[in-house]
N, C-alpha and C positions, 0 to 999 in steps of 0.2 A: 503493500499499499505506498501513496505518496506520503511526504510529511507535509503537515501543516505549513505553510508560509507565516512567518512573523511579520506583525505590522512595522510599515516603514516608520523609522524615527523621526521625529516633526522638532527643526529648531525653534527654541523659543528665547525670549530675553536678549539676553548679552551675549550667547551664541550667535542667535539670529543676524544681532546687529555686526557683529565681527564679520561673517559670515559675508554680509552685504557688502560691509567696507572694502574686504577681500577682493571682492568681483569688479568693485569700480576701479581699481589701481590696473594701470596698465602694463602689460608684461615687459618686463625687463629685456636688453639685449642680450643678456646670459642667460636667461630663461627660453626666449625664442631660439638660440643656438643648441641648446641641451635638446628641445623638442626636436627642432630639425634632425641633429644627429639620431635620437632615438628613434625618428619615423624611418631614416635613414636605416638603421639596423632592421628594424622589425621588416622593412620590405622584402630585405636580403632574407630574412630568415623565413617570412614566407614562401617567395620565390623557392626558395632550397628544399622547404617541404613540400612544393606542391608538383615537383620530378620524380 
């Protein structure tokens, strides 16, 4: 039998405010570079696994 799915937690109060503030900040150049490199590695792994 399948397990019951737990309810998704909801952010409230200070946690919700902090989350919204982080969303409003633009990504830094370091973060963008890291994400581009990560995507490149992911695509390489995915291409190799499809062979």
